[in-house]
N, C-alpha and C positions, 0 to 999 in steps of 0.2 A: 366333361366327366367320363368320356370314353377315350380309349386309345385305339388309333386305327392299326389293324393288323394287316389287312389286305384291302383291296378297293371296296369291298362290300361287307367286310367283317370288322366289327368293333368290339373291343374288350372292355368289360366293366369289372373292376376288381375291388375286393375288400380283403383285409388281412386279419389273421389271428397273430397276436404278439406272444411269442413263447420266450419270455424273459429276454427281450431284445432281439430275438431272431424272428422273422416274419414268415408266415405261410399264407399263400393266397387262397381265398375261396372266391372263385370267379364265375361269371357267366359271360355269354358272348351274344351280341346282337348282329343279325345278319339281314341285309337289305335284299330281300327276294323280289322277284318280278311282281308278285301280287300282294306283298305285305311284308311286315317285319317279323322275324323269327328269333326267338331267344333259345339259345342252347343252355339248358339248366336254369335254375331260378335263384341260386344262391342260398346262404345261411340265414336263419331267422335272427341271428345275433346282429346282422347287418341290414335288417329289413328296411329301416327307414332310409338309409343311404342308397340301397339298391332301388327301391321304389322311386326315389328322387332322381337317380341317374337315368332309369328307363323312361320315366316321365319327360325328362328334358330331351333325351335322344329321340323320342318319338313325337315330340311337340304335343305332349299331353294325350295322345291317342292310345298309348299302351301298345303291347305286342298283339300281332294277329295270330301268332302261334307260339307254342312252347314245346320244345323237344327235350325230354329228360334222358340223361345218360343212365340214371337209376334213381331210386325213390328215397334214399336216406337224406337226413336233414341238411347236410352241406350243399345238396344238389336240388332238392325239391321243396324246401321249406317255405318258399314264397310263391308257390303256385296260385293259392287263392288271392293273396294281395295283388298279384299281377294279372288277375282276371282269368286264370286258367280253370276255374270252376264255373265259368259262364259259357253260354252258347256262342259268345262272340270271339272266343279264343279257341283255336284248334290245339288240344293237348295231345301229345304223342309220348308214349312211355314204353320203355324196354322192360317188360316183365311178362311172364307167362299169363299172369292174371292181374292187371293193374287194379282191379276192384279189391282184391284181397290186400293190396298195399295202400289202400286208402285213396285210390284215384279211380272212382267209379265211372267217370265221364271221359277217360282217356282212350284214345285210339291206340291199339297195340302195334308196335313195330316188331317185326321178327328179326332176330339176330341172324345175319347172313342174308337178309333181304334188303329191299329198298322201297322208299316211298317218295312221292312228290308232295311237298308241303309249301304252300304259297307260291307255287310255280317253280320251285327249286327241287332238284333231285338230290336225295340223300341216300347213302348206303349205311347199313348198320353192321358193325363188325364185332365179332367175338374177340374181346380184348385179352391179350396175354398178360396184362399187368392191371389187376383190378383187386378191389378189397371186398366186393360183395358179389353174390350171384345175380343174374339178371342185369348185369352192367353191359353196356355197349359203348364202343367208340363210334363216333358219328363222322362220316366223310361227306363233305359238301362238294358236289361235282362241279359247281359253278366256279368258285375261287380256288379249289383244290386244297381246302383246309381240313385237317384231321383233328377233331376234337377228342381229347383223351381224358379219361377218368378211369383209374386214379393214377396211372403211370405218367411218366414224362414230367414229373413235377420237380421242384427244387425249393429250398428255403432261400431267403434273401435278407439283406440288411435293410434297416430303415433308410429311406431315401432312395431305394431301388424298386419301389412298389410298382411304378409305371414303366419300368424298363422292359423293352424287347430284348431278345437274346444279343442282338448286335450292340446294344447300349452298354453291355459290360465291357471292361478293358479287354477281355479275351474270351468272348462268348460266356454262356452260363457256367459259373465256376464248378469244377468237377467235384470238389469237396461237398458243395451244397446239394448237388445231385445225389451223391452217395448218402448223405445224412438223411435227405427226405425219404429215399427208398428203404433205407435201413429201419427207419422208425415207422413207416406207414404201410409198407408191404412186407410184413415180418416173415411171411411164408417163403420169401426169396432165399432164406437161409437153407431151405430144405430141397431146392430144385437145381437142376443142372442148367447153369447160365447159358450154355451154348444152345440148348433146346429153345429157351425163351428167345434168344437172339435169332434163331432160324425162323421162328414164327413171325418175328418182326420183319425180317428179310422178306418173307412172303407177302406181308401187308404192303410194305413199301414198293415191292415189285408189281403188285396188282393195281395200286392206286398212285396216281400222280400227285404227290404231296408237295405243295407250294409253301405250306406253313403248318406247324403243329400248335394247337391251341389247348394247352392243358388247363384243367379246372384248378389245380393246385400248384401252378408254377408260372413263370414268365414265358409268354409265347415265344416260340422258336421260328425264326425267319428261315426261309428256304435255303439260303446260303450257309446256315449254321446247323442244318439238321444233321449232316454227316458227323460234324464235331460233337454235337450233343449225343448222338447215338454211340459214338466211340466211348465217350465218358460214361454213358449209361451202361454199356457193356462192361467196362472196367469196374463200375460200381457193383454190378451184380456179381462179378467174380470175387470181388473184395468181400462182399457180404457172405457168399457161400464159404469162402476160405476161413472166415472168422467163426464159422459154426459147422465144423466137421461133424457129421453124424457117424458115431462108431458102429 
């Protein structure tokens, strides 16, 4: 019920069906030195399937920690069912005040800072592609995985739900990258694409990214990151060109 992304990172995915076109709502399970860490907790629409997958992947033990990219429902809806409201699970949240967002027991991560969780070092990055404030991208220093919300997503067809980027005939399709960002990050029509891209350049220069693990897309393997980024750049330029502000 999981898909291996790197040696110690596994992908747990569910999908929304938009009239035959699918959108992932994913979480990731990381095997850290001192326990298992979940990145995000998924949507309440898929609560039963997610709980079953996590239970199977952890031999019934559940996670030892949950790190949230942000606290809206596609990302944080299953904190309690997965034990994040108990003393047994270390809950880490990216918010100036987790308690105000319904997470009173969460440990706060500072965007721009780092924490060690279950013996694993994580950095928390201010994301240039997000749909909510207090969102963070999460970088795992062990396997070099960059977990992204909400950018770096894509739609996909039925039957492609478990694909990694390399399973597509020619990496993640450009049109599906464009469609996803057009629909979900609507503010891209108002920004200069080259500025967003420069910020992404800075992130990828600072962090050694071996894979990108989006919450709303198929994971991007290391060899495919440059191709995906080129297609993302073209998608942002296309979105901006379609909405010229007078």
